[in-house]
C-alpha positions as a printed Julia matrix, in Angstrom:
122×3 Matrix{Float64}:
  -4.46    3.29   13.54
  -2.37    4.16   10.76
  -2.39    3.04    6.53
   0.72    1.94    5.32
   1.22    3.05    2.29
   2.52    1.47   -1.39
   6.38    2.93   -0.32
   6.62    1.78    2.93
   5.63   -1.56    0.89
   8.15   -0.56   -1.88
  11.08    0.0     0.58
  10.59   -3.14    2.59
  10.4    -5.23   -0.53
  13.71   -3.07   -1.18
  12.11   -2.85   -4.85
  14.91   -1.09   -7.16
  13.92    2.51   -7.85
  11.6     2.65   -4.9
  13.61    1.84   -2.12
  16.19    4.6    -1.39
  14.72    4.93    1.98
  14.57    1.07    3.2
  16.57    1.69    6.32
  14.9     4.84    7.53
  11.29    3.03    6.75
  11.97   -0.19    8.29
  13.07    1.74   11.38
  10.25    4.01   11.76
   7.72    0.81   11.0
   9.44   -0.64   14.06
   8.36    2.23   16.0
   5.1     2.63   14.81
   4.21   -1.21   14.68
   4.61   -0.6    18.57
   2.9     2.8    18.91
  -0.65    1.81   17.0
  -2.23   -0.59   15.03
  -1.2    -0.59   11.11
  -3.63   -1.06    8.22
  -2.39   -2.5     5.02
  -4.29   -1.09    2.19
  -5.38   -2.95   -0.7
  -4.05   -0.14   -2.93
  -0.92   -0.38   -1.4
  -0.65   -3.9    -2.43
  -1.97   -3.77   -5.84
   0.09   -0.45   -6.57
   3.5    -2.44   -5.07
   2.58   -5.89   -7.22
   2.45   -3.19  -10.32
   6.01   -1.47   -9.19
   7.41   -5.1    -9.21
   5.98   -6.07  -12.47
   7.32   -3.5   -14.15
  11.18   -4.53  -12.94
  13.3    -4.92  -16.03
  15.36   -7.41  -14.61
  13.67  -10.76  -14.4
  15.52  -12.49  -11.75
  15.11   -8.57   -9.58
  11.3    -9.13  -10.49
  10.71  -12.9   -10.02
  12.96  -12.38   -6.26
  10.73   -9.19   -5.69
   7.31  -11.32   -6.24
   8.51  -13.6    -3.77
   8.74  -11.73   -1.45
   5.49   -9.93   -2.29
   3.81  -13.52   -1.81
   6.02  -14.04    1.67
   4.65  -10.85    3.17
   0.65  -11.69    2.14
   0.75  -15.01    3.12
   2.05  -13.2     6.58
  -1.02  -11.08    6.05
  -3.26  -14.27    5.72
  -2.13  -16.18    8.59
  -2.24  -12.98   10.8
   1.53  -12.71   11.54
   2.37   -9.17    9.8
   2.64   -6.34   11.52
  -0.51   -4.95   10.01
  -4.23   -6.25    8.91
  -5.41   -5.64    5.56
  -7.67   -3.11    5.13
 -10.67   -4.81    2.97
 -13.22   -2.81    0.45
 -16.22   -3.92   -0.52
 -16.73   -2.93   -4.59
 -19.86   -1.73   -4.91
 -22.2     1.05   -5.91
 -21.99    2.89   -2.53
 -18.36    2.28   -2.59
 -17.58    4.23   -5.94
 -20.48    6.94   -5.11
 -18.19    7.52   -1.85
 -14.89    7.12   -3.96
 -16.26    9.94   -6.73
 -17.9    12.41   -3.92
 -14.7    12.37   -2.48
 -14.28    9.71    0.45
 -15.43   11.08    3.12
 -13.32   14.5     2.67
 -16.04   16.49    1.35
 -14.04   16.74   -1.55
 -15.06   15.6    -4.79
 -12.61   12.92   -6.53
 -12.53   15.3    -9.36
 -10.91   18.14   -6.96
  -8.46   15.72   -5.53
  -7.42   14.58   -8.65
  -6.09   18.29   -9.29
  -4.19   18.19   -6.05
  -2.44   15.22   -7.22
  -4.05   12.82   -5.25
  -5.55    9.34   -6.39
  -8.11    6.86   -6.8
  -5.89    4.62   -4.29
  -4.8     7.35   -1.98
  -9.02    7.95   -1.84
  -9.12    4.37   -0.84
  -7.17    3.94    2.22
């Protein structure tokens, strides 16, 4: 089982400025799909949506938003190469997140290593 991260989604959706490895990512995703189960974290969806929303060209922004929409429809209908990793946001989840999400290292220490909350949610 492997998590699909934001960079993979941005490359697959060909998000300008975030798509430098488009061909390699597409090839690698195809190989990994055959080797293991893939999970799409909600944080990757949110972060990718944020990158798309920040595109300066409105036509490109709309096109990539439509592509993300179509991809999420595949997830909803079970036709995507991965499943969505859902998270129940509640007190216990937030406490776990602040404690390092099972890593044994608190969030504040992860930040010093440039690991953000989105990465810990996966």
